C-alpha positions, 0 to 999 in steps of 0.5 A, a space after each residue: 299799480 296798487 299796493 297788494 298785501 299778501 300775508 303768508 300763512 307760514 306764520 299762522 297757527 296751523 292748529 287754528 288755520 281757519 281762524 287765522 285765515 279769517 283774521 286776514 280778510 282785509 288782505 288782497 291775497 293769502 300767500 300759501 307756501 308749498 315746500 317739498 323738503 327737496 327744493 328747500 329744506 322744509 316741508 309744509 303742505 300739499 294739494 289736499 290742504 291747499 284745496 281745503 284752504 281755497 274753500 274757506 279762505 276769505 281772499 284768493 290764494 296766491 300759491 308759491 311753489 318751492 318744489 321740484 318738478 314744477 312743470 308736473 305739479 303747478 297745474 295741479 295747484 291751479 286745479 286745486 283752487 289757487 287764483 295765482 300760482 308761482 313756480 321757481 325758475 330754478 325748478 322748471 324746464 319750460 317756464 313759458 310753456 308752464 306759464 301759458 298752461 296756467 293762464 289757459 286754466 284761468 289763473 295768474 302765472 308767476 315766476 320766482 327767483 332765489 336771491 342768487 339767481 339773476 333776473 337778466 335771463 328773464 327780462 325779455 320774457 317777463 310779458 309771458 308772466 303775470 308776476 315776478 317774485 323776487 325772493 329777498 331771503 333764502 326760500 324755505 323758512 319764515 322770519 328771516 332778515 331782509 337782504 338789502 342787496 335784492 333792491 337793485 334786482 327789483 329796480 332792474 326788473 321794474 325798469 325793464 317792465 316800464 321800458 316795455 310797457 308790460 303790466 307784470 306785477 313784481 312781488 317781494 317775499 322775505 323780511 317785509 315789514 314796516 321798516 322795509 316795505 317803503 324801500 321795496 315799493 320805491 324800488 318798484 315792487 307792488 305785491 308784498 308778502 308779509 308773514 311774521 310782520 302780520 301774524 306777529 302783530 297785536 292787531 292783524 287788520 291794523 297791521 295790514 292797513 299800515 303796511 298797505 299805507 307805507 307801501 303806497 307812500 313808498 311807491 
């Protein structure tokens, strides 16, 4: 699988959001973090803003829902223009049903796990999802340090997918930077969310290219 770089606009300048979206035109997706101040202790943006981002973004939207009641709200983000919608396993009552509904709407369906949530209950269900997001920081805030203990979780998920022949992507979000992306790719991830590493770089396009190259070398 190719290495995909999805910059997170959580680290963008929200006063100049369209400018910062255009700055990542060489990325694969734009990662949009939706937080409700209930599932996580932070509040970001909702449906109207995501709808508008979808209209002006130069790359498809990878929406990560860190919200309660994902069964109710995830389809709304599909309708808002997202190409991929990821919801948390901890915030849904019927993850397979929800994934099938999202897929029926023509979007990729992802399921996410907090660092403390085990991957084992999902291993047999992974073919029902287009992507597994392994959080390598606690969800809710950007700029946190990578949790090394998540690498074995990524390896177990990759081993299960390889054994089953599944083509589910593995995404990692949290602390992705030049010094970590090679190890993450080597563990089996192929989709990388990078916020401060990209938007904090002096040359955003060059940083995206560097991360993509390092991920490819580590895989």
